[in-house]
N, C-alpha and C positions, 0 to 999 in steps of 0.2 A: 696038730699045730695049732696055735692060737695067734692073735695080733693083737699087741697091745699099743695104746697111743700114748706118748707120754710128752705133757705141755708144761713148757717153762712159763706160760702166761706174759713172754715177753716177743712173741712171735714166732717163737719156733717150736715144731708141732713135729715132732717122730713117730713113722710107727715102724713096731719091729715083730716079725715073725719068730716064735719060738715055741720051744714045746713045753707043756705044763711039769715035767719033771727037771726043768732046768735051774739053777739056782739065782739068786736076786744078783750075783757078781757076775754070771754069764750075763743076764738082762744089760749090767752095767756096760758091760764090754761091747754088747751089739748096739747099745744106742751111743757110746763113745767113738765107735767106727764111723758112723753118720753123722754126728756132730762135730768130730774134729776134735773134741776135748778130751782128757786124760780119766780113764774109768776110776781111779781114785777120787778124782775131784766132783763126782756125780753123785746126789743123794737123791734117793726116789721116796716119795710119801704118799699117802692117801690118807687125807685130814690130818690127822695129828699123830698118825703112827709111821714113823720112819722104819724103812723094810732094812731087815739085817742081811749081809751079804750072803751067809753059809744055810740060810732057809729057801727051800723051793719054793717057787712060784702057786704049786698046789696047795703045800701047807698054808700059805696066807690067802688061800681061796681066791687067786686072781685068775677071772675066767677069760673067753674071748671076746674081745671089743671092750675092754675096762681101759680106763684112761688115769694116770699116774701124774702125780704132779713131779716134775723136772727142776732140782736145784742145783746152785753148784757152791762147793765150799771156796 
């Protein structure tokens, strides 16, 4: 289990526990459950890299304790 922090820089910070073999789409569903927004409206980024839904967290080298940027479409 790894814990990832998603911050939208508007005061909302979400901590999510998931597995490293989960996909970005799975992570978006977990974030959506905590924030109350729809999963298809969420965009996760790190610097200028926009993460795609079908790729796993391990492939993007997302590890325990990482911070991701949370945006809404």
